[in-house]
C-alpha positions, 0 to 999 in steps of 0.5 A: 671437693670444695670446702664450705662453711655453714652455721645454720640448719635447714630448720633454723633457716625456715624459722628465720624466714617465717619470723621475718615475714611476721616482722614485715607485718608486725611491727612492720617496716618504716618507709620514709620515701613517698614514692616508695610508699605510693608504690606499696599502696598501689599493691594494697599495702596498709601504711600508717599515714602518721608513722609511715610504717608499712605492713608488707605481706609475704605474698608481695615479697614472694612475687618480688623474689620471683623477678630478681635475677639469680645471677649477673656480671659486672664488666670491666672497662674493656667489656669483659664480664669480670665479677660474677654475682651468683652461686658460690663465686667469691670476689674481693674489693677494698672497703668503701667510704673511709674518712681517714687514711693511715700515714705510713710514716707518722702512723697518724690517721690523716683526713682523706683527700684526692691524693689518698683515694688515688694512692689506693686506686693505683695499688688496688689496680695492680693487685689481682686478688682485688676483682673490683675497685671501690670508692674507697675514701671520701675526698674532703678537699671537694664540697660535700655536695659532690663527694659521692660523684667525685669519688666515682669520677676518680675511679673511672679515670684511674681504673679499668676494673668493675666498681663497688660504690654508693651514694648518700643522697638521692641527688648524687645517686642519679648524678652517678648513674648519669656519669656511668651512662655518659662514660659508657656511651649510653644508658643502654650500654651501662645497663647491658654491661654494668660497670658498677654496683651501688651499696644501699643501706636500710637504717636499723631497726626495720627502716628504709630511709628517704635516700635509701629507698630513693636509691633503690628506686633510681637504680632499679629504673636505670638497671644498674645493680643495687647491693643491699647493705643491711647493718643490724647491730646485735644488742643495740639496733637489733636483737642481742642474739645472732638468730634474732639479728639475722631475722631482722636482717632478712626482713630488711632485705625483704622490704628492700627487694620489694621496693626495688622490684616494684620500681622495675621488676627484673633489675639486679639486686644483691642480698648483702650487709655489714651486720655486726655485734655491739661491744657492750664494754666499749660501745663499739661495733667490732668488724674484726669480731668472730661473731660479726663474721658468724652473722655474715656467714649466717645471713649469706646462708639464708640468701643462698636458700633463696638463690640470691646473689650475696655480699658482705663486709669482712677482711677489716679490723678494729685495730688502728695500725697494721699490726698483729691484731689487724692480720689476725682479724682480717685474715680470719674473717676473709677466710670465713667469707670465702668459705661461706661462698659470698660473692663479693667481700668488701672491707680489705684495707680498712682499719678502725671500725671501717673508718680508716684505710691503708694502702699497706694493709691492702697489700697484706690483705691481698695475701690473706685473700690469696690464701682464702681463694687457695683454700676454697680451691680445695684438694684436687686429684692430679694423678691417676694414683694418689701416691704409689705412682710417685715411687719406683725402684730407684727410691733411696729412702734418703729424701730428695728424690721427689725434687728430681721428678718432672711431675714435681716441676709440673704440678707444684705451682698448681698445688701451692700458692706462692706468696709475694714479697710481703710474706717472709719465708727466708732464713733468719740470715737472709731476713737480716740481710734484707733489713730485718723488716716486719710485715708492715715494713715490707708492705711499705716497700711493696706499696712504693713499688706499685705506685712507681709501676702504675701506668694510667689506663688507656681510655678513650679521650672523648670519654675522658673529656665528657666525664671531666666536663660533667664533673666540672659542671657539678663542681661549679654548681657546688661553688668551686671553679676548678677540681683538684689537680690530678698529677698524671691524668689531666684531660686533653 
């Protein structure tokens, strides 16, 4: 009885797959990484020596698809399988790689530093609707060369949840893989019980860049899960039609899976993305547009036809503030993602086309996520009869009798999602007595409560020391002698 949203017919999906195979041959896929090109050449793939465009046959794609794990888990710090990639499991994490954070007092978009990421981590750690953490914002108070690794370092210190992360260079992805192995105790433990998954992006249209393909290869060798985040833009860097964009997305994912599985067959990889339309009036890429959500629902449906794990970017907004537009766009798109059965939905907390983060929006978005999860929980039959068993000869037809029934107290929490304090269901009198706050005002208070109640996770001191020493060594190689001071989490 679980509700599902599907937009494509079986016939259309078959045509998408067929045309994606054609795109792999003509015009082909530009592969800018030499190691990836060499692996493809060994399989007989024709590659233009000047343009580096590879013509990848369908047979190679199909072989790669056969070796991809159809499901896997991400584990928390304590070794519990927490996030399930596969089937119609649905999880949410905060959006990643923001470059600004909404100041709740001034409403300005402040350039992000260490304190901003820690604030987001503390809030998300205590909200059960977020199944994983993310390396949510870039810390501009450390050198660019270590920003990727430093974000992961902070998450490992402040959270026990699984982690959605990523790297922007081939050097830093290897550093982050090494960091995970160091923290887990060994590369084998990190591979067996992966704590993190890495987003890896092709460049539209039909390009796997040097660092994108290099990331795929490094992750495959290590056994750390990879998440393809294809970002075709309808009408700009992809065909203007939704079906054309989804077909290009399919071809880019096919090529990425081939490169990844050639590096090491059987390594876990996810069919994901952040597809969007291109707003012709504003020259923008609206993440809150319903068509963007439709694109994501559609490519996820293609992936499910192939029995692939799925990911998307939804639950975000293009608004610059946590306002009515933010709630509208984030809530609708999160619901569409959940109804599509997408395994990991990233984007919560984000404003301004994914550029800006907000702890207050994280709190509000969690309520939308809870509603979405309640909806996909479906309508359940809890009793032998549907209604007749609730009636007896004592019914007085004046109402209120059902409040007295024991079964009402037993079942109402299963039937109803009870929202938190940021959602107003008070009378007008009670609302005024509480300060007449709007949703953003209540979210500010909730963030303050979460920051005050946060307690650092109990971690092995030896792990902390190893991690800190590794990060400090990277920092010194990048030209700084000390890392930014962490108030409550200094290593021993």
